[in-house]
C-alpha positions in Angstrom: -18.1 -42.0 -1.2 -15.2 -40.1 -2.2 -15.4 -36.5 -0.5 -14.1 -33.4 -1.8 -13.0 -29.6 -0.7 -13.5 -26.8 -3.5 -11.3 -23.9 -2.6 -11.8 -20.6 -3.8 -8.4 -18.9 -3.8 -8.5 -15.1 -4.2 -5.0 -13.8 -5.0 -4.3 -10.0 -5.7 -3.8 -10.8 -9.6 -6.1 -13.7 -10.4 -8.4 -16.3 -8.6 -8.0 -19.9 -8.7 -10.6 -22.6 -8.2 -9.3 -25.8 -7.2 -10.7 -29.2 -6.1 -8.9 -31.5 -3.6 -9.5 -35.3 -2.5 -9.5 -36.2 1.0 -6.0 -37.1 0.7 -5.3 -33.3 0.4 -4.3 -33.7 -3.4 -5.3 -31.2 -6.1 -7.5 -32.7 -8.9 -8.4 -30.1 -10.8 -7.9 -26.5 -11.0 -8.5 -23.2 -13.1 -7.2 -19.8 -12.8 -7.5 -16.5 -14.3 -6.0 -12.8 -13.8 -8.3 -9.8 -14.0 -7.6 -6.1 -14.6 -5.8 -4.1 -12.1 -6.1 -0.3 -12.3 -3.5 2.6 -11.2 -5.5 6.1 -11.5 -2.9 8.0 -9.9 0.8 7.6 -8.7 0.6 5.1 -5.6 -2.9 3.9 -6.3 -3.9 0.6 -6.8 -8.0 -0.7 -7.6 -10.0 -3.4 -8.7 -13.4 -4.0 -9.4 -15.3 -5.7 -7.0 -17.8 -7.1 -9.0 -15.1 -8.5 -11.3 -13.3 -10.1 -8.7 -16.4 -12.0 -7.1 -17.6 -12.6 -10.9 -14.0 -14.2 -11.8 -13.9 -16.3 -8.4 -17.1 -17.8 -8.9 -16.2 -18.7 -12.7 -12.8 -20.4 -11.6 -14.4 -22.1 -8.8 -17.3 -23.8 -11.1 -14.9 -24.5 -14.0 -12.5 -26.0 -11.0 -15.7 -28.5 -10.4 -16.5 -28.9 -14.0 -12.5 -30.3 -15.1 -12.6 -32.3 -12.1 -15.8 -34.2 -13.9 -17.7 -33.5 -10.3 -21.4 -31.4 -9.8 -21.8 -29.2 -6.8 -23.3 -32.1 -5.4 -20.1 -33.8 -4.7 -18.5 -31.1 -2.9 -18.4 -31.9 0.6 -16.8 -28.3 1.8 -15.7 -24.8 0.6 -12.4 -23.6 1.9 -11.5 -19.8 1.2 -8.4 -17.7 1.2 -7.8 -14.3 0.1 -5.4 -11.2 -0.4 -5.5 -9.8 2.6 -6.4 -6.0 3.7 -8.1 -5.4 0.3 -10.9 -3.3 1.1 -14.5 -3.3 -0.5 -17.3 -1.0 0.8 -21.4 -2.1 -0.7 -24.9 -1.3 -0.3 -26.3 -3.5 2.3 -29.8 -3.4 0.3 -28.6 -4.0 -3.4 -25.2 -5.9 -2.7 -23.5 -3.4 -4.8 -19.9 -1.4 -4.1 -20.2 2.1 -3.5 -16.3 2.4 -4.6 -13.6 0.6 -6.4 -12.2 -2.0 -4.3 -8.9 -0.6 -2.7 -6.1 -3.0 -3.0 -3.5 -4.0 0.2 -0.8 -2.3 -1.4 -2.4 0.9 -2.5 -0.8 4.1 -1.2 -3.6 7.1 -1.1 -4.3 6.9 2.5 -0.6 7.8 3.5 -1.8 11.2 4.6 -4.6 9.7 6.9 -2.0 7.8 8.5 0.7 10.3 8.7 -1.9 12.4 10.6 -2.6 9.5 13.0 0.8 9.3 13.9 1.2 12.9 14.1 -1.6 12.7 16.7 0.1 10.5 18.8 -2.2 7.3 18.2 1.1 4.9 16.8 1.9 3.3 20.2 -1.9 2.5 21.2 -2.5 1.2 17.7 0.9 -1.2 18.2 -0.1 -2.4 21.3 -3.5 -3.2 20.3 -3.0 -5.0 17.0 0.6 -5.8 17.1 0.7 -3.4 13.8 2.1 -0.2 13.0 -0.2 2.7 11.4 0.2 1.9 7.7 -1.6 2.4 4.7 -1.7 -1.4 4.0 -4.2 -2.0 6.5 -8.0 -1.7 6.0 -8.8 0.8 8.5 -7.5 4.1 6.7 -8.8 2.8 3.5 -12.4 2.6 4.8 -11.6 5.9 6.1 -11.1 6.9 2.8 -13.7 5.7 1.1 -16.1 7.2 3.6 -14.5 10.7 3.2 -14.7 10.5 -0.7 -18.0 9.2 -1.6 -20.7 11.6 -0.9 -23.1 10.7 2.2 -21.1 7.5 2.7 -20.4 8.3 6.4 -23.9 9.3 6.9 -25.5 6.3 5.4 -22.8 4.2 7.1 -24.1 5.2 10.5 -27.4 4.6 9.5 -26.2 1.0 9.0 -26.8 0.9 5.0 -23.3 0.3 4.2 -21.2 -3.0 5.0 -17.7 -3.4 4.6 -15.4 -6.6 3.9 -12.2 -7.9 3.1 -12.2 -10.0 0.1 -13.4 -13.2 2.2 -16.1 -11.4 3.6 -17.2 -10.2 0.1 -16.8 -13.5 -1.6 -19.0 -14.9 1.7 -21.6 -12.5 1.5 -22.0 -13.1 -2.2 -21.8 -16.7 -1.9 -24.7 -17.0 0.6 -26.6 -14.2 -1.3 -26.4 -11.4 1.8 -27.4 -14.2 4.5 -23.8 -14.1 6.1 -21.4 -10.9 6.9 -18.6 -12.6 8.7 -14.7 -12.8 8.6 -12.1 -14.8 10.3 -9.4 -13.8 12.4 -6.7 -13.9 10.3 -8.3 -11.2 8.1 -10.1 -9.1 10.9 -6.4 -8.9 12.6 -5.2 -7.0 9.3 -8.1 -4.4 9.7 -5.8 -2.1 12.2 -9.3 -1.8 14.2 -9.4 -5.9 15.7 -7.7 -6.0 19.3 -5.4 -9.0 18.5 -5.5 -10.0 22.1 -8.9 -9.3 23.1 -9.8 -10.4 19.8 -12.6 -8.4 19.0 -13.4 -4.6 17.1 -11.9 -2.1 19.6 -14.1 0.7 20.5 -11.3 3.1 20.7 -9.4 2.1 17.3 -12.8 2.9 15.6 -13.3 5.8 17.4 -9.6 6.7 15.9 -10.8 6.7 12.7 -14.5 7.2 13.1 -15.9 4.0 11.3 -19.3 3.0 12.6 -19.0 -0.5 14.5 -22.1 -1.3 12.6 -20.5 -1.7 9.1 -18.1 -4.1 10.2 -18.7 -8.1 9.7 -18.9 -10.7 12.6 -15.5 -12.3 13.6 -15.4 -16.1 13.8 -12.8 -18.9 14.2 -10.9 -20.0 10.7 -12.3 -23.4 11.0 -16.0 -23.9 11.1 -19.5 -23.5 9.3 -19.6 -19.9 8.1 -22.5 -20.6 6.2 -24.1 -22.4 2.9 -23.5 -21.3 -0.6 -27.0 -20.4 -2.5 -28.0 -23.3 -4.8 -28.0 -21.2 -8.0 -24.2 -21.3 -7.9 -23.2 -24.6 -7.7 -26.4 -26.5 -7.9 -26.2 -27.6 -4.2 -25.9 -26.1 -0.7 -22.2 -26.1 0.0 -20.9 -25.5 3.8 -18.3 -22.9 3.7 -16.1 -24.4 6.7 -12.5 -22.7 6.3 -11.5 -19.3 5.9 -8.2 -17.8 6.2 -5.9 -14.6 4.7 -3.8 -16.0 2.0 -0.6 -15.7 4.3 -1.9 -17.4 7.0 -3.5 -20.3 5.1 -0.2 -20.6 3.3 1.3 -21.0 6.9 -1.1 -23.7 7.5 -0.6 -25.4 3.9 3.2 -25.6 5.1 2.2 -27.6 8.0 4.3 -24.9 10.6 3.0 -25.8 13.6 5.9 -25.5 15.7 7.3 -22.2 17.3 9.6 -21.0 14.9 8.7 -22.9 11.8 8.6 -20.0 9.1 7.1 -19.7 5.2 7.5 -17.2 2.4 5.0 -17.1 -0.1 6.1 -15.4 -3.1 3.4 -14.2 -4.8 2.6 -10.4 -6.0 4.0 -9.7 -2.9 6.0 -11.6 0.0 5.3 -12.4 3.2 7.4 -14.4 5.7 5.9 -15.7 8.5 6.9 -17.4 11.5 4.4 -19.4 13.8 5.0 -18.6 17.6 1.9 -20.1 19.1 0.1 -19.4 21.9 3.0 -16.5 22.3 1.9 -12.9 21.1 5.8 -11.6 20.8 6.1 -7.5 21.6 6.8 -5.8 18.5 7.6 -2.3 17.4 7.7 -3.0 13.9 4.5 -3.8 13.1 4.9 -7.7 12.7 2.4 -9.3 15.1 -0.5 -11.2 13.4 -3.1 -13.8 14.3 -2.6 -16.9 12.4 -5.8 -18.6 12.7 -8.6 -19.5 14.7 -9.4 -23.0 15.9 -11.0 -24.9 18.6 -12.1 -22.0 20.8 -8.4 -20.2 20.5 -6.0 -18.4 18.5 -2.6 -19.1 17.2 0.0 -16.3 16.6 2.3 -15.6 14.2 4.9 -12.8 13.2 5.4 -11.4 9.7 4.3 -8.6 7.4 4.2 -7.7 3.7 6.7 -7.3 1.5 4.7 -4.9 -1.0 6.5 -5.8 -4.3 7.9 -9.5 -4.8 6.6 -11.3 -8.1 5.1 -8.0 -8.9 8.4 -6.8 -10.3 8.9 -9.4 -12.6 5.3 -8.9 -14.0 6.7 -5.2 -14.4 9.7 -6.2 -16.4 7.5 -8.5 -18.9 4.1 -6.2 -18.9 5.9 -2.5 -19.1 9.6 -2.8 -20.1 9.2 -5.7 -22.4 12.2 -7.1 -21.0 11.2 -10.7 -20.9 8.0 -12.4 -22.7 7.7 -14.8 -19.6 8.4 -14.8 -16.1 10.1 -17.9 -16.4 12.4 -16.3 -18.6 14.0 -14.3 -15.9 15.5 -17.7 -14.3 17.3 -18.2 -17.5 18.6 -15.0 -17.7 20.1 -14.9 -14.4 21.7 -17.8 -14.7 23.4 -16.7 -17.8 25.9 -14.1 -16.3 28.0 -14.6 -13.3 26.8 -11.8 -11.3 24.5 -8.7 -11.0 26.9 -6.9 -12.5 26.6 -4.1 -9.7 23.6 -3.4 -10.1 20.5 -3.2 -7.6 16.6 -2.9 -7.7 14.7 -1.8 -4.8 11.3 -2.1 -6.3 9.5 0.7 -3.9 6.9 1.1 -6.5 4.3 2.0 -3.9 6.7 2.6 -1.0 8.4 0.1 1.6 6.5 -2.1 3.6 7.8 -4.2 6.8 10.3 -3.5 8.1 11.2 -0.3 6.8 7.7 1.0 6.7 8.5 4.2 4.1 5.8 5.4 2.5 7.7 8.0 0.5 9.9 5.7 -0.9 10.0 4.4 -4.7 11.4 2.2 -6.9 15.4 2.3 -8.1 17.7 0.6 -10.2 21.1 1.8 -8.6 24.4 1.0 -10.0 23.4 1.1 -13.9 26.6 2.0 -16.6 26.9 1.6 -19.9 27.7 -2.1 -19.7 24.4 -2.7 -17.9 22.4 -5.7 -19.8 18.7 -6.8 -19.1 20.2 -10.4 -17.9 21.6 -8.0 -15.3 18.3 -6.2 -15.1 16.3 -9.7 -14.6 18.8 -11.1 -11.8 18.8 -8.0 -9.8 14.7 -8.3 -10.1 15.0 -11.8 -8.8 17.5 -10.9 -6.2 15.5 -8.3 -4.3 12.9 -11.0 -3.4 15.4 -12.7 -1.3 17.1 -9.5 -0.2 13.7 -8.1 1.0 13.0 -11.7 2.8 16.0 -11.5 4.3 15.2 -7.6 6.0 11.9 -9.1 7.6 13.4 -12.4 8.7 16.2 -10.9 10.9 13.7 -8.5 12.0 11.6 -11.4 13.2 14.7 -12.9 14.5 15.3 -10.0 16.7 11.7 -9.9 18.2 11.0 -13.3 18.7 14.5 -14.2 20.2 13.8 -17.4 17.8 16.8 -18.3 15.1 15.9 -19.1 11.7 16.6 -23.0 11.2 15.1 -23.5 7.8 12.6 -21.5 5.2 9.7 -23.4 3.4 8.9 -21.6 0.4 5.7 -21.6 -1.9 3.9 -19.5 -4.5 4.5 -18.9 -8.2 8.4 -17.7 -7.6 9.3 -20.3 -5.5 9.6 -22.4 -8.8 12.5 -20.3 -9.7 15.8 -22.4 -8.8 18.0 -19.3 -9.6 15.8 -17.6 -6.6 15.6 -20.1 -4.2 18.9 -20.9 -4.7 20.2 -17.2 -4.0 17.6 -16.9 -1.0 19.4 -19.7 0.8 22.7 -17.9 -0.1 21.4 -15.0 1.2 19.9 -16.3 4.3 22.8 -18.9 4.8 19.8 -21.6 5.6 18.2 -24.0 3.9 15.5 -23.5 2.1 12.6 -26.1 1.5 10.3 -26.4 -1.5 7.0 -28.6 -1.0 5.6 -30.9 -3.9 2.7 -28.7 -4.1 3.7 -24.9 -4.2 0.2 -23.8 -4.1 0.1 -24.2 -0.4 -2.3 -20.7 0.1 -4.9 -23.1 -1.3 -3.8 -26.2 0.6 -4.0 -24.3 3.5 -7.7 -23.6 2.9 -7.9 -27.0 2.1 -6.9 -28.0 5.3 -8.9 -25.5 7.3 -12.1 -26.5 5.2 -11.3 -30.4 6.1 -11.1 -30.0 9.5 -14.0 -27.7 9.6 -16.1 -30.4 7.9 -14.4 -33.5 9.4 -12.7 -35.0 6.6 -9.1 -34.2 8.4 -8.8 -35.1 12.3 -6.1 -33.5 13.4 -2.9 -31.2 12.5 -1.0 -34.3 13.2 -2.6 -35.9 10.3 -1.9 -33.0 8.0 1.6 -33.0 9.0 2.0 -36.5 7.4 0.4 -35.0 4.2 3.0 -32.5 3.6 5.6 -33.4 1.2 9.2 -32.1 0.4 10.2 -31.5 -3.3 13.5 -30.2 -3.2 15.9 -28.4 -0.8 18.2 -25.6 -1.3 21.7 -25.4 1.0 23.7 -22.6 1.0 27.1 -22.4 -1.2 28.1 -18.7 -1.3 30.9 -17.6 1.3 30.4 -15.4 3.9 32.5 -12.6 2.7 30.9 -12.7 -0.4 27.3 -12.6 1.3 27.4 -9.9 3.7 29.3 -7.6 1.2 26.2 -8.3 -1.3 23.6 -7.3 1.4 25.7 -4.5 2.7 25.2 -2.7 -0.9 21.3 -3.8 -0.6 20.9 -2.0 2.5 22.8 1.1 1.3 20.5 1.0 -2.1 17.4 0.6 0.4 18.4 3.9 2.5 18.6 5.8 -0.9 15.4 5.0 -2.0 13.7 6.5 1.2 11.8 9.4 1.3 12.0 9.9 -2.0 8.3 11.7 -2.1 
């Protein structure tokens, strides 16, 4: 009898439901974007109920498109936007405030105060992160400060916190399970990445009651079972990982130094370091996943704005009608005309960690064209990737040999060639670029026994196209030097 895995792939700007067969091949999917809210400069919110509703509907639709029913699904895998924070009423399951998105910078003052008080070294040593608004901890603090009575209710055990995987799991099980996995918990800024537990000193730093927090579990294994109302069957949820860890797993990066970059709304280059947790003052350490009683580590962090810069050109500037048009526009001109685009819409993430930076187009002349703007936007993703990968090389002592790529923008051949050129290494695109969902499929498949080992998964992974460097050294370094100069000028605008 055939076995199928359902993946709930909850991304920053939309949710995907996907059904995979026992060979790891996607046989059906559906996708829907949902509304984003920006109530103040640097703020970014979502409606938690909408996130749940859209994710559930896409999962149900994918099963229907596959010609299956819930009874045909062997297991469910979940992958999700990391750090995005929801707090809800334990009794009703209703969120007490809008969901705060990972890229929201409203907690910059909270983080600045913690740094001023001298907590940064302690946070870095325990979590591998730096104090930054990206992570969930300061978002929890903000909600408890700004929703009337929330701190008192949290201390009484009336409120629960969850990253999006936890929020979905809670709803799927109708409140029976309040849990997360190591890869998501590691992005909270309150989990000890070495002791693998919620850390009392970190919680005290932010005055967060521990009773709010979910149980931390391995990424592979049975988390719980769906309520029959949703799929007509009790389906085990057997794999969960944050989107970037899931993509690393989906790219079969199981050897030290293996690296990937996912080009989504944000971009997150990750390098697998295995049992080793490298020391890094730039906040680049994270837990890759947990399985078989132990965890594996990786290096990497969020480039806050990647694909979103193209959405901005489309939705706000009306320079393109579709994201795909940027490839043709970029290739229609010989170079960027001296134009550089630093998309620091909500500040700069790793490795710069500058919350006061803001977006900047520099090099504008009377001859600047929309084609050059499109090209500069695409190039910004590649430059930011080099910024972060070079920092990872310095921290790990491992030289990058090639970069596996995935996510929507990896379909853009211009961007992938420019990425190979500016890195001076091969860029490898797999046949299945939705490797975030694929990684969740693999994790869930291991959790339910469909897949037996990582070696089996490596055999399933297939390359589609390899982009090799073609740019000469002088041009590459001249462009990158100009990029670095532009980045420095964008910092501390606020």
